[in-house]
C-alpha positions in Angstrom: 0.0 0.0 0.0 1.1 3.5 -0.8 0.5 4.9 2.7 2.4 1.9 4.2 5.4 2.7 2.0 5.3 6.3 3.3 5.0 5.3 6.9 7.8 2.8 6.6 10.2 5.4 5.1 9.1 8.8 6.4 7.2 8.4 9.7 9.0 9.8 12.7 10.6 7.2 14.8 10.3 8.4 18.4 11.5 5.0 19.7 15.1 6.1 18.8 14.9 9.1 21.1 13.6 7.0 24.0 16.3 4.4 23.5 18.9 7.1 23.8 17.2 8.7 26.8 17.3 5.3 28.6 20.9 4.8 27.4 22.1 8.2 28.8 20.3 7.6 32.2 21.8 4.1 32.4 25.4 5.2 31.7 25.2 8.2 34.1 24.0 5.9 36.8 26.7 3.3 35.9 29.5 5.9 36.1 28.2 7.2 39.4 27.8 3.7 40.9 31.2 2.6 39.5 33.0 5.6 41.1 31.2 4.9 44.4 32.3 1.3 44.2 36.0 2.3 44.0 35.7 3.2 47.7 34.5 1.2 50.7 32.4 4.1 52.0 29.1 3.1 50.3 27.3 0.9 47.8 26.9 1.6 44.2 23.1 0.9 44.7 22.8 3.9 47.0 24.0 6.4 44.4 23.1 4.5 41.2 19.4 4.2 41.7 18.7 8.0 42.3 21.0 8.9 39.4 19.2 6.5 37.1 15.9 8.2 37.8 17.1 11.8 37.7 19.4 11.0 34.8 16.4 9.9 32.8 14.5 13.2 33.7 17.6 15.2 32.8 18.0 13.4 29.4 14.3 14.2 28.6 14.7 17.8 29.8 17.8 18.3 27.5 15.7 17.5 24.5 13.1 20.2 25.2 13.7 23.1 22.9 12.0 25.9 24.9 14.2 28.9 25.7 14.2 31.8 28.1 12.1 34.6 26.5 14.1 36.9 24.1 17.3 34.7 24.5 18.7 31.6 23.0 19.4 30.1 26.4 17.4 27.0 27.1 15.4 26.5 30.2 16.9 23.0 30.5 20.3 24.5 31.3 18.8 26.3 34.4 16.6 23.4 35.5 19.5 21.0 35.3 20.9 22.7 38.5 18.0 21.9 40.9 17.8 18.4 39.4 21.5 17.8 40.1 21.1 19.2 43.6 18.2 17.0 44.5 20.0 14.0 43.0 23.1 14.9 45.0 21.0 15.1 48.2 19.4 11.7 47.6 22.8 10.1 46.7 24.4 11.5 49.9 21.5 10.4 52.1 21.4 7.0 50.4 25.2 6.6 50.9 24.9 7.4 54.6 22.0 5.0 55.0 23.8 2.2 53.1 27.0 2.5 55.1 27.3 5.5 57.5 30.8 6.8 57.4 30.7 8.0 61.1 34.2 9.5 60.9 32.9 12.0 58.2 29.3 12.6 59.1 29.3 11.9 62.8 26.0 11.9 64.6 24.2 13.0 61.5 24.8 9.6 59.9 21.4 8.3 61.0 19.5 11.5 60.0 18.3 11.2 56.3 16.9 14.7 56.1 20.1 16.3 57.3 22.1 14.2 55.0 19.8 15.1 52.1 20.2 18.8 52.8 23.9 18.5 53.2 24.2 16.6 49.9 22.1 19.2 48.0 24.0 22.2 49.5 27.5 21.4 50.7 27.6 18.5 48.2 27.8 21.1 45.4 31.5 20.5 45.5 30.8 17.1 44.1 27.6 17.4 42.0 28.5 20.7 40.3 31.6 19.3 38.6 29.7 16.1 37.9 27.0 18.2 36.2 29.6 20.1 34.1 31.1 16.7 33.0 27.7 15.4 32.2 27.0 18.4 30.0 30.3 17.8 28.2 29.8 14.1 27.7 26.0 13.9 27.0 24.7 17.5 26.7 27.0 18.5 23.8 26.1 15.4 21.7 22.4 15.9 22.4 22.5 19.6 21.4 24.5 18.7 18.3 21.8 16.0 17.5 19.1 18.7 17.8 21.1 21.0 15.5 21.2 18.2 12.9 17.5 17.5 13.4 16.8 21.0 12.0 18.0 19.8 8.7 15.2 17.3 8.4 14.5 13.6 8.8 18.0 12.5 7.7 19.4 15.0 10.2 17.3 13.5 13.0 18.6 10.0 12.3 22.2 11.2 12.1 21.7 13.0 15.4 20.3 10.0 17.2 23.1 7.9 15.7 25.7 10.3 17.2 24.1 10.2 20.7 23.8 6.4 20.5 27.5 6.0 19.5 28.6 8.3 22.3 26.6 6.2 24.8 28.4 3.1 23.6 31.8 4.7 24.1 31.0 6.1 27.5 29.3 2.8 28.5 32.5 1.0 27.8 34.4 3.3 30.1 31.8 2.8 32.9 32.0 -0.9 32.4 35.8 -0.8 32.9 35.4 1.3 36.0 32.9 -1.2 37.4 35.5 -3.9 37.0 38.3 -2.1 38.8 38.9 -3.4 42.3 38.0 -1.0 45.2 40.8 1.2 46.5 42.9 -0.7 49.0 41.9 -4.1 47.6 44.2 -6.2 45.5 41.7 -8.9 44.5 41.5 -9.2 40.7 38.3 -9.4 38.8 35.9 -11.1 39.4 36.7 -11.9 43.1 36.7 -8.2 44.2 33.2 -7.6 42.9 30.3 -6.3 45.1 26.6 -6.3 44.4 26.8 -2.5 43.8 29.6 -2.9 41.2 27.7 -5.7 39.5 24.7 -3.3 39.4 27.0 -0.6 37.8 28.3 -3.0 35.3 24.8 -4.2 34.4 23.7 -0.6 33.8 26.8 0.1 31.7 26.0 -2.9 29.5 22.3 -2.0 29.2 23.3 1.6 28.2 25.7 0.3 25.6 23.0 -2.0 24.2 20.3 0.7 24.1 22.7 3.3 22.6 24.0 0.8 20.0 20.5 -0.2 19.1 19.5 3.4 18.6 22.5 4.1 16.4 21.9 0.9 14.3 18.2 1.7 13.8 19.0 5.3 12.9 21.5 4.1 10.3 19.1 1.5 8.9 16.3 4.2 8.6 18.6 6.7 6.8 19.8 4.1 4.4 16.4 2.7 3.7 15.0 6.2 3.0 17.9 7.2 0.8 17.5 3.9 -1.2 13.7 4.5 -1.6 14.3 8.0 -2.9 17.0 6.8 -5.3 14.6 4.2 -6.7 11.9 6.8 -7.1 14.3 9.0 -9.1 15.1 6.0 -11.3 11.5 5.5 -12.0 11.3 2.1 -10.2 8.6 2.9 -7.7 5.0 3.2 -8.8 2.9 6.1 -7.5 5.9 8.3 -6.6 8.0 10.8 -8.5 10.8 13.2 -7.7 10.1 16.6 -9.1 12.8 19.3 -9.6 11.5 22.8 -8.6 13.0 26.3 -8.3 13.5 25.7 -4.6 15.0 22.2 -5.0 13.7 18.7 -5.4 10.4 17.4 -3.9 9.0 13.9 -3.5 5.5 13.6 -4.9 2.9 11.0 -4.4 1.0 10.5 -7.7 -2.4 8.9 -8.0 -4.0 8.4 -11.4 -7.5 7.1 -12.1 -10.0 6.8 -14.9 -7.8 5.1 -17.5 -10.0 3.8 -20.3 -12.6 6.5 -20.0 -12.9 9.9 -21.7 -11.5 11.6 -18.7 -8.3 10.8 -16.7 -8.1 12.1 -13.1 -4.7 12.9 -11.7 -3.8 13.7 -8.1 -0.4 14.8 -6.8 0.5 15.2 -3.1 3.8 16.7 -2.0 5.4 14.4 0.6 8.7 16.0 1.5 11.4 18.4 0.3 14.8 17.0 -0.7 18.3 18.4 -0.7 20.6 18.3 -3.7 21.8 14.8 -2.7 18.3 13.5 -2.5 18.1 13.3 1.3 14.8 14.1 3.0 14.7 17.5 4.6 11.2 18.6 5.4 8.1 16.4 5.7 5.0 18.3 4.6 2.4 18.4 7.4 -0.4 17.4 5.0 1.4 14.2 3.9 -0.6 11.1 4.5 1.5 8.6 6.3 -1.2 6.4 7.9 -2.1 3.1 6.4 -5.1 3.1 4.0 -6.6 0.1 5.7 
């Protein structure tokens, strides 16, 4: 069916974005839990679980394009600070609950509220550099992906592929960190593992798989769409035509009826605008992508 062909090649694939959101959150949590696991002060679970949750919220927030009025500064940049502070507070409280380091926290070790406030405020010396590093590792690729998305469907796929590839690379680093024995321990892998570090390694692998899947699917989508447009230009696909115009090429859906009668009806619908290399740039809002049946 014509509409099925369009949906298969031009419909927006939001699943790629959600794969990468989950990948970013998993790897952020894996890195945090792995670093915590290098010491004997707390468990990777205590800091990994809050980071997994707030990392997902942060990854979604980064993708929101809204900006401060009359500026190009995104609201997500500002809102990332309170998110990081709350996450830092929960991590600190969780770390104290999992294994209270009495020589550092003293009598406050058994007071979750005090630990949370301390982590969110004084803990800025930890979570602020971590936030800057997160922006460098994940924020920059996400912003670059959004820049590419402005170039159209092909740009969106390329952007998600970049984010997915970055997640694979950073996930590998997190996995290596999860396998490093804790400081002061000489036991080699796997005998020096703890449940928290196994948790960190699992998150790292999950993030790598999700990011790799997003990158692979994005590449497949871009290749499939480019191949479809090339076959249309070669006249090998019925009901479609690539039409050169003054503003560039456009992909048209062509329907003809009434053959064999005194009158032939013809209908043309513009599907999307193409660049000089035949890549999809802008999908027309009126384009019918739903299945006919």
